[in-house]
C-alpha atoms as one frame of an Amber mdcrd trajectory, in Angstrom:
protein
   7.670  13.561  -6.568   9.366  13.247  -3.167  10.896  16.173  -1.347  14.660
  16.252  -1.145  16.092  15.452   2.265  16.826  18.428   4.474  20.457  19.495
   4.387  22.257  19.025   7.695  23.130  22.252   9.467  26.309  20.597  10.800
  29.617  20.163   8.994  33.180  19.414  10.014  35.436  22.401  10.535  38.323
  23.000   8.160  41.480  25.074   8.384  39.647  27.765   6.422  37.276  28.088
   9.413  40.071  29.064  11.828  39.164  32.794  11.888  35.490  31.929  12.505
  36.387  29.411  15.222  38.580  31.944  17.012  35.783  34.484  16.712  33.367
  32.039  18.356  35.899  31.313  21.115  36.213  35.041  21.839  32.421  35.497
  21.825  32.055  32.588  24.246  34.727  34.094  26.504  32.844  37.384  26.480
  29.615  35.588  27.430  31.466  33.879  30.294  33.090  37.170  31.413  36.573
  35.775  30.726  37.806  37.741  27.677  41.212  38.317  29.274  41.762  34.536
  29.487  41.780  33.913  25.709  45.416  33.422  24.709  44.640  31.370  21.613
  45.593  32.667  18.164  44.659  31.626  14.643  48.083  30.027  14.148  47.683
  28.039  17.369  44.282  26.742  16.251  45.567  25.879  12.783  48.460  23.903
  14.272  46.654  22.127  17.122  43.390  21.304  15.371  44.300  21.038  11.687
  48.042  20.355  11.853  49.890  17.029  11.599  48.879  16.009  15.136  45.331
  17.258  15.739  44.423  17.479  19.417  40.789  18.433  18.921  38.035  18.454
  16.318  35.447  21.041  15.410  31.899  20.861  14.150  30.340  23.990  12.655
  26.619  24.716  12.768  25.524  26.749   9.778  22.399  28.387   8.435  20.714
  27.241   5.223  22.758  29.950   3.494  26.008  28.445   4.820  26.670  31.172
   7.401  28.417  29.801  10.514  26.083  30.082  13.524  28.017  28.186  16.197
  30.499  25.455  16.892  31.430  22.487  19.042  35.087  21.856  19.846  35.805
  18.395  21.272  38.376  15.687  21.734  38.459  12.011  22.598  38.973  10.694
  26.104  38.795   7.208  27.595  36.878   5.552  30.402  38.744   2.834  32.260
  35.520   1.746  33.922  33.620   0.967  30.756  36.683   0.299  28.573  35.518
   2.603  25.826  36.485   5.880  24.256  34.403   8.943  24.907  34.067  12.504
  23.747  34.787  15.528  25.892  33.022  18.633  24.651  35.334  21.532  25.446
  33.170  24.294  23.975  29.666  24.533  22.593  28.621  27.965  21.410  25.796
  29.331  19.291  25.655  33.030  18.540  22.797  34.811  20.324  21.059  35.746
  17.047  20.932  32.047  16.114  19.799  30.631  19.458  16.419  28.955  19.632
  16.831  27.581  16.099  18.040  24.100  17.169  21.703  24.622  16.283  22.849
  23.669  19.799  20.752  20.512  19.718  22.008  19.663  16.231  25.619  19.968
  17.408  24.974  17.651  20.364  23.094  15.175  18.161  26.062  15.126  15.756
  28.445  14.478  18.653  26.221  11.630  19.821  26.263  10.244  16.276  30.063
  10.372  16.265  30.142   8.662  19.664  27.957   5.838  18.348  30.233   5.501
  15.307  33.287   4.886  17.546  31.320   2.648  19.935  31.947   5.229  22.613
  30.710   5.145  26.158  29.977   8.733  27.158  29.781  12.358  26.126  30.907
  14.770  28.837  31.341  18.506  29.317  31.420  21.179  31.984  29.068  24.105
  32.416  29.403  27.127  34.645  27.116  26.864  37.669  25.623  30.317  37.002
  24.761  29.478  33.375  21.149  28.498  34.051  19.943  28.741  30.413  22.608
  26.260  29.294  22.045  23.936  32.245  18.298  23.857  31.499  18.996  23.241
  27.797  21.354  20.353  28.605  18.836  18.796  30.984  16.109  19.047  28.306
  18.214  16.965  25.926  18.782  14.326  28.617  22.088  15.316  30.270  22.549
  14.578  33.953  24.573  16.776  36.300  27.517  15.001  37.918  26.921  16.327
  41.426  29.323  13.942  43.159  32.309  14.978  41.072  34.470  18.076  41.534
  36.421  19.313  38.547  40.123  19.915  39.225  42.614  21.901  37.157  46.305
  22.663  36.986  47.343  25.570  34.764  49.733  28.497  34.473  53.015  28.319
  36.365  51.866  25.274  38.335  52.310  23.091  35.228  56.031  23.889  35.066
  56.365  23.452  38.829  54.912  19.955  38.628  56.884  19.064  35.502  60.121
  20.080  37.194  59.399  17.525  39.931  59.213  14.674  37.415  62.091  12.228
  37.202  61.239  11.572  33.567  59.459   8.867  31.625  61.305   5.670  30.690
  61.100   4.847  27.020
């Protein structure tokens, strides 16, 4: 008699997971010393991830008992150089009590599987320079630091300032 295949610890997030997802986001913000930056609410997540126009997707890592242990929140991007879609991993988080149990790896493997399914060209994410444990983990799975690239960001009031300078978009 053959053994049954091992159940995957990764599943797609659903709207019912919104409270858990927000909890993970807040835990990640605490880890990154940025708790005051979390403006997201459950209703915002429900609308922007599980609403009529989803802007991101979520994978949930769970224990054999079905207890959520971590998550990956991601969205699609596009590379003009290779002419293919890609995945940008916005957040990857595994609760401290579940670290070292391969949940982080399983989430990244699942993202790679999704990338292969869409014939994608690259999986990208950012990591804080001081987060040595994560950097070492990412390098162990084969990620390469993009040392020649500097991340840039516009947020807060600057968004409105720039938008007010636009002369519109022709339809």
